[in-house]
N, C-alpha and C positions, 0 to 999 in steps of 0.2 A: 504494500500500500504506500503510495507516494502522498506527501503532504501537499495540500492545495496551496499554490503560490498566491500572494496578494494580487488583487485586481483593482485596488484603490490605495492611494497613499495619503496620509495625513501629515503634511509637512509644515504646518504652522508651528513655529518654535515655542518652546516653553517660556513662560513668564517667570524669571528667576527671583522676582521679589516675593512670590508665593512658592514655597518649597515644592519642587516636583518630587515624586516618590517612585522608587523602583523596588518592587517586592519580589521575593522568591518564596515559594511554598510547596509543600508536599501534602497530599491527602493521605492521612494516616489514621489508623485506629489502634486502640490499646486492647490487648487480650489479657484477661486476668487469669492467672494460673491458680489452681487449687492450692498448691504449695509452691513456693519459690518466687521468682521475680516476675514482673510484668513483661510481656513481649509486645513489641510494636511491629505492625506490618504496614507497608506502604502500598497504596493502590496505584500510584503513579511511579513508574521507574525513573521518570525524568521530572525535574523540577518544573513547576508551572510559574511563569513570570508574569508580573502585572505592572503596568505603567500608568501613573496618575499625574496629571499636571493641568495647569491653567494656561490657555492661549489667549492672546489679544489680537483682534482683527483690526485692520487699518482703515476701513471705510464701511459705511452702511451697506453699500452694494456687496462688498465682500462678505459681510456678516450674513446677509440674507441668502446669498448664493451658498455659502458654507452650510448654513442650517438646513436648507433645502436638499443639498447634495448628501449630507450625512443622514438625514431621515430617509431619503429614497434608497440609500445604499447601505443601510444598517446591517443587512444580512450578509454582506460580502466579507471576505478576508481582507484585512487592512494591513498595509505595511507602515509601521510607525518608527521613525528614528529614535533610538535610545539616546536621548540628548546628553545624558551623563557620561557617555563613553565617546566623547568627541576625539577625533584624530585630525591631524592637519597634514596636507600634502607638503613634502619637502622637496619634490621635484615636479616638473610639469608632467601631467598625465595626458598622454595622447594614444597610448597603446593599451594592452590588457594588464600592465603592471602598474600598481599604485605604490609609490614610495611615501610612507607616512612616518611620523615621529616615533610611534611605538604601537605595537599590537597587543602587548601584554595586559591582561585583566580588562579586556574590552568586550567581552561577551561575543567573540567571533567564533564561527564554526564553518567548516566546509559545507558548501551548498546553501549557505545563508546569503541573504542579500545585504549589500551596503549601498548607501546613497552618497553621492558627491553633491554637496549642497551649497548654494549661494543664497537663495531666499526661497520662500514657499512656492514660488512659481518657476524657479530656475534650478532644476536638479536632474540628476541622472542616476538610475539604479542599475547595479550590476550584481552578478552572482559570483560568490567566492569559489575559486577552484583550489588554490593553495594559500597557506598563511606562513609567513616568515616572521622574524622578530621586528622588522621594519618594512616588510613588503607584503602586499596583498595582490595575488594574481587572480584576475577575473576570467570567466569562461569565454568572454569575447571582448574585443577592444571597445573602448569608450567611443561614443559617436562624435564627440567634440573634444577640443583641447581644454584642459583645466589647469589654471595657474597655481603656482606655489602659494600656499596659505589657504587654499580651498578646504573647507571642512568636510570630513568624511565621518559618517555615523553608521553603526550596525543597524539593521532593520529588525524589528520585532514583528513576526508574523502573528497577527492578533485579530480578535473580534472586539467590537465595541461593547463594553460592559455597561457604560452609562455616559451620557453627555447631557448635562443640565447646567443651570446657572447662567443662562444667557443674560447676563447683567449689563445694562448700559452704563459704561464708564463715562461716556460723553455722548452727545447726540449721534455721532457717527461711529463710535468705537464700542465694541462689545467684548466682554470677558466670557470665556467658555471654560467650564470645568469639565474635563473629559477623563475617562478611564478606559484603558484597553487591557484585555486579558489574552495571554498567549493562546493560540489556536493549534490544536492537533488534528484538525479536520483533515481527512484523507480522501483520496479519489481512488477508485478501483479500475 
């Protein structure tokens, strides 16, 4: 069974004045023994990750479009950058090799997606083929050239858990509280 790849991406960056949260958890149960110690059993062999943060929109038009888009596509698998694990390009990226500052402790896996990110409307997604200490090799070349200093983020393949709190910060700017939960939905 292959995992379903994201068909939509939520690339509005996190508002760092409100702490974004990145959780890891297992679904476990405790068995009580008649004699002896308790035993724990995990129902998931892999940790389930969850990302919660607040995003700010830049205009009323953007806010309405985003709200409509998210409601219409709530059922999809979403690709969400894990903002906490930012990497920076240290060389111009124009092929399938990305030279970054460091890949350690960045939630990277083979066959996972990464995003080269400038802003919420200018980004490119690629799938990881191999990972080195400062190099990420993609399965295909990037479609355009990316400059030194471009941000690179791992993508969390997820489902929308909740999006609420469409609060008006100003007449044209809205704050969105959003929560994504890692998806293990597969295709046969």
